N, C-alpha and C positions, 0 to 999 in steps of 0.2 A: 510108668514101663521102666521108670530107674528111680527109686524113693529121693535117695540125697547123692547128689552131685559131689557130695565137699569130700564125704570119705574119702578112705585108701584103698577098700578092700576091691576088691573084682570085680566088674565086671559083667557080667554073665547075660545076657539079653536072653530074655523069656516071651516066649509066647501070645503074640495078643490077638483079639479080635479083629478079625478081614474089617478093613472101613474105604466105604466109596468115596471119598473128603479125599481132591486132591487140590493140589495150588494151583491155581488157574489166573487166567488175567482175560475180563469180559472185551469183546470187541463193542464196535456201535452197536452191532448190529447184535447184540446179542450172546453171541457165539462166542462160546471160554475158550480162551488158546490155555493149551496146561503145558506149567513147567516142566512139568517130569514123563514123559512119553513110557511109562511104565511093562505096558502090554512089549513094547519093543526088542526086551529085555529079557524081559521073563517070560517068555507066551503059552508055557504049558500054569503058567500058576493064573494066569487071567489078571486083566488090569485092579479088580480090586482086590489083588491079596499081595497085601501092604500093611507093612508093620508103620508106625509114627507117634511122632509124641503127642502125647498133647499138651495143651494151652498153655497147662498150669504148671508144665512140665518140662520150662524151657531147659537150651542149655545151658551148662552156668558160666560165667566170665570166664574167658582165656588163661592158662599158668602162662606166670610169668616166664620169660626164657629163662629166668636166674632160676628158677622154684629149684629146691633144695631134690623136691620131690621128682628129680626128673628121672627116666625107665632107664633101671641097667639094660646091662649090653645085650645080652638078651631081649628085654624089651623094645628096645630101638629093633632092630630086627625086627619081629615082629611090625611095630607100631610104620616101619617104611612098608615090607609087605603088602600089608596093608591098605595103606596109605598110593600105593602101586595102583589098586585091584579097587580101588573105590573111586579111582579122580579115575580112569577108565569108563567105566562102569558110569559114574558122572556125563563126562561129553559123551556118552553114544545116549544117553537118556534126553539128559536136558534140553530144555527148549533156547536157544542162542539168540534167537530172534526175539526173548522176550525176557532174555535176566536182568538186560536195568530199569525192566519196569518193575521186579519185584523185591518188594520190602523183606533188607537181609537178615531180620528175624525168621521171615519166610523159607528163604531159601537154607538158612540157619541147620532149621528142622528137620526138615525137608533131607538135608545132608545125614546131620547126628541121625534119622531114622534109615537110610541105605545101610547104614557104617552098624548098625542097629542087626537091622535083618541080616547083613553077609555077618556076623561076629553071628549070630544064631543060626545061619544056616552053615557056618565053618567050625562049628561050635569052642572061639579062639576067647577067650578074658586078658584081659587086662586090671590098671592100675582105673582109677576111673580122670584122675588128671593128665594121662598120656589117650587115654581116649578123648577127651577136649579138647588136651591137644594135634589129633589128629585130624579132630573136624576143622580147628583155627587155622592149620596148614590146608583143607581141604575147600575152606573157600578166600582162601588166600590164592592159591589155585586155581577159582572158578572166577574168583572178581582183581584178581590183582597179577600179583607176581609172583604168586611162589614163596620157597623159601628168604627173595628178598623182600618183601610186606615188613618185617621188625626195623631192620634194616632203613625204608626206607621213613618207619613212623620214626625212629630213634633220631629228637632235631642233634644229638653231638654230631653224628655222625657228619660229617663235608660229602666225605669221598664211597661211592662204593667200587671194588676191584677185584673183579671173578679172574684169576684163573686158573679156571678149567671145573671141572664138578664139585672137586671139591680140594678145590681152595680159594674163597673167597678173605679181602680181606678191604678197611675197612681204613679212614680218615680222621680222627678226632685229636682237636683242639694245631690240626701240623700234622700229626706225627702218624705213626702206620701202625696197625696190628691188626691181628689174625683174627678171626673170630672160626667159632663152633660150627657154622650156617654150611650147609654142604647142600648139594643137588643128586636125586636118586641118581645120575646117569649124562653122562653127553646130550643121548635122545632128549633127555626129561633140560636141560640150560639151549637148548639151543628152537625147543619149543618156546620160551622165554625170551627168546630173543627172537624170534617170530613173531611174536604178542605183541612184543614191543615198535620194531615196527611196521608192521601191515598197519598201527593206528597214524600212523604220518601217510601212509600211501606210498614207501616205503621197502625194496626188497633186500634183501640178502642170500647169496645163496655160491657156486661152484665156480661160478661167471663175472659173481663184482662180490668179494666176501668178505667186504669192508661195506663199514654204513657208516653216517653221522646221523642221531637219528634226536627224539627228545621223548618224554612223559606227559601223559596229561599236562603236570603239575609243571615247565617247563625246564623239569632237568633235563645236561646233557648229553645226551651215551653214545657212546662209541660200540662198535662190537663187530671183531675178526673171528671169521672160522678159519678151515680147512679149505684151500693146501696151506694160504698161510699162515695161519697161528699151525705150528709143529705139534705141539702139546696137547690141542684141542680148541674150543670155540673158547674166548674171549670178551669179557662185559669191563666199560669201564662207567659210571652215573659219575657224574658235576650234579650231585644235589641243590634245587634249588627254592635259594633260601623264599619263605613263604610271605616275610617279611623285609624287606629289604632296608639294607644297612645305607640308613643318612651319614651326612661329611659328619654332625655329632658326637656320633658314633664311632665311625674312625676314628676320634680324636680322642676320644676315651682308653681305649682301646688302644693307644698310644702309634696308633698305623701312623701317623704324621703329626706336625707340631699345630698349635691353635692359630698360630703366625702363618701358616704355608697352607690353612683351610680359606681363611680367609682371606690368600690370596689365589687360589683356585676362586672361589667362589665371586670373587670379582673379574675376572678373565671371564669362566661364564657368561656371567651379564654383561660384561660389556668384548659379547660375541668373537674371542680368540680361537680359532682352531686349536686344535690339541693333540698328539699321540702320544696314548696311552699305554707303554712299553714295558716289557719284563714275559720271563717266564712263567711255564705251564704253574698253573696252579697258586699265583705269586697274587691275584687277586685283581687284574685286569679286570673284571664286570664288574667286580662292585666296584670298583672307584668307578667306574664305566657310569653305574648303576645313581655312586652316591652325589659326580654334579650336576649329572641329567637334570638332579629333581631340583637345580639353582636356574634351569631354563623358561622361559617367559611363557607362562598357559598357554595365552596370545596368541604362539606363535606355529606354525603347521611343524610338523617333523616330521620327518618319512625313515625307517629304521632299516638296517639293509643284515641281513645274516645265513649265515647256513640250517644253524639248526635259531629259532625263537627264542634265547631265551631273557634279553633283557625287560626292566621291571622300570619304563619309563613311566611316569605319577602323573603324565600331565593327560587335557581329553583332545588333542586335537592330536592325536599321535595316528602314522599308518604304515603298519610292521609287511615289510616285506621277508617272504624266504627261497630260497633254493631250490631247485629240484634237481634231482639225478633222472640221469638218461632211464627208458623204463629198456626191457626186457629183449628190446630188438635195436636198442644203441641210441634210438634216437628220444628228442623230447628234452634236454638236457635247460635247462635255467641257468647259470652262473652270477654266479656275483656283482662281476662284471656288463651283463646284459640288465641285472634289478637298480644297479647304477647308472648305466644310462636313459632308465626310464623311468625312474626316479626324477632328471632332471627334468622330464616334462610334467610329473606331478604337482607345480610352485610349491618349492617347498621353501620353508626360513634355515634348517636345518639338515643337515643329513649325517646319521647318525650310522657305519660301518662298522657291527660288529666285532667284525678281524679282518685283516687286511691280507693274505696271501700270496695274492698273483697278482694279474695286468687292473685288478680295481684299483690296485694303487695307483694308474695311473687318469682314471679318470676318478676320482677319489680328488687327488690335486686339483683336477683340473676346476673341480667344484669349489672348492678353496675358495679358488683365484677368476673365480667368475659370479660372484657375487650374495654364494649357500659360505657365510657368516657364522662359526662360532657350529662347524660340526669335528665331530669328534671317531678317533677312532681308535681302535690299541693293535699291537706289534706288538709278534714273541724276537723278544731282542734278549739282552744280557745288562746293557746298560744306554745308557742315551746317546749315546757317540754311533753304537753300532744298530739303531734304530736308525739311526739318518742313513749308516752304509745300507743296512734291508731296507728301506723304500728307494732307492737308487733304483738296487737287485730286481724290486720289484717291476714297476715304471720300465725302464731298460726291457721284461722283460715284452715286452709286446710284442716286435718284434722286427721293428724297425731301425728305421740307419736315423731315430734318436741322436742326437750330439748329450755328451754324458753334463757339460757343461748349465748345456739347456736344461735335463732331469733337474741336478739342483741346483739352476734360478727358480725354479718351479717350485720347489721345497722349501727354500728361502724366502721365499713370499707368500705362502700358503700354508707351512704349518709356524704359528708364534713360539707354541711352548711343547712339552715333551716331559712324560711324569715317568717315570722309573719308579716300578715295584720289582720286586724280589723276597723269596722267601728264604728265613735264616735257616739255617744248619739247626735250631730248633723247633722248628714250624710259625713261629711268627710270621710274617706279610707286614712291610714293613715298605713305605715312598721312600725311596733312595734317594732322588732327588728328585728336585722342582728345576725344568734346564730351558733358558730362553730359548733360540734360535735369532741371534741375529744382523745377517745377511750375509753375501760371497766375502771373499777376500782373496781374489781371485778367482778361482776353481776350487774352493775350499769352502763350506757350510761353517759359519762362523756358533757359538755355542757356549753360551756361560748360564753358571751355577748360579742360582737363587737363593736355595732352601736342598741343604742336604744331609745327611743324617749319616753319621760316627759314631761306631764302633767301639765304647771304652774297655769289655772285657767282656767274663763269661761270672755266673753269680753260685752263689750254693750249689743250687736246684739247679746249673747247666743251661741256664737261660740266660740269651745271649740280652746286653745291657749298650746303654748308649743314648740319644738324643738326639733329633734333625733340630738346625739353627739355621738359618739367616749366614750366607754366606761375605754380605756391606756388602754386596753391588749391589745396586738400586736399579730397576731394570728399564729396558729402555720402553716397554708398554703401560711405564707408570701416564704420563699424560692420557695413552689412547685410555687406560684408568679414569684418569678426572674426569677427561673427555666426556667417558658418559656416566657422568654422576657420580661413581664409585668414587669412599675416600674412601683412605684406609692409614689406619696410625702411624707416624714416620718412624718406630721407632720397633715395627715388623721387618726392617729389611736393613736392621742396626746388627755388626758383626756380634753372631751367638746368641740373637735374637730367637726366643721359644718361644712369645704366649706375644 
């Protein structure tokens, strides 16, 4: 039908002989399950009246988003209109029950045929590059998340932030930038959001206008819609790293010093309870994943998260995930419930993705009752603030639990607080590694073992500095030695970085 898709001449579909061929799958009984139900959309034409691409005429590879041959405004308008019409036709004619069993090349051929047929009927012409971009976009709509698919495939993008149908931002290298990606309208964006949340058995509507979810690859998703989102639906995606960063990679990137990394490795092996603190996007989950790589693979771990995103490398891991209430307002399963259940699962260590409420009390109980080496994260700006927030969360249990008892539980349960921050230039750094040394009166006492000190800003606007030892020998040093962990004495000397 199309002789050469690589040229820039307008594409004008011509009539082709009718064919009885359809893309289909066979049931075990031999009965065919058609991918495209042609008669449903075009009853007058009959099921055989359909133009298709021959196998020898495949649709060419997609053009790059940065292709200088991108269509002009008028062509963009034609492309958007064509995509909108074709998407509705595809949804109407596609057999969604078999879509995941069809080869992408076959599906792409059928979508290309449908687009060509529609252009033939309407007399529409456009450059071949534009036609192929339309087919790519339609593939993304059917198989993925539409306009977001190129951003999800871009390894340099760490966050995708959608502020309405026509405002999409990404984070690269710790800095935000606006993209030219957009949705057709608010309804299009809502359809993508609904596709994301429905895959993990969650819902979003006017009665529950926000939701936490995840993509198939584990990327964290938050969505909020009207009436809470005044300017329209908002979608935030924290992309899941396909290859989790190891501690050595964090050292190489300058997130912490080699000496600090050795100390954290020893602390994990010695089963010291650790609280990882930091602001949004500071790298808490990345650090938790990196530290968890040092856990003995013979130990049984139970992870508890709102949306599963931890990448523990060991084989013996049980992953638990919360569940929101259903449409009737019942059936909610909280982190508090899961922590209580985890204690009955014979765990060696419990890892809570993030403590936000009353589950902090149960986590402390676990740390104080034989589940040494447990880890969790918390939102706080400093290590001292992290302890204060933990006190507040435990007090949320609603009983008359005295503050002195809460602080005693914290001092006995937490050994280390690892504080991370995202700097003004987007760099993520471990700002301090602090040890909880006990109570003095009613005050939880802490001492810094390693701290990051800023020294200035270079010519490119990047913050400079280094992590050094404070010269304080940690009280847990004896516990490290007793566990067979040997660290060079110079690790803790004043100013030591290696």
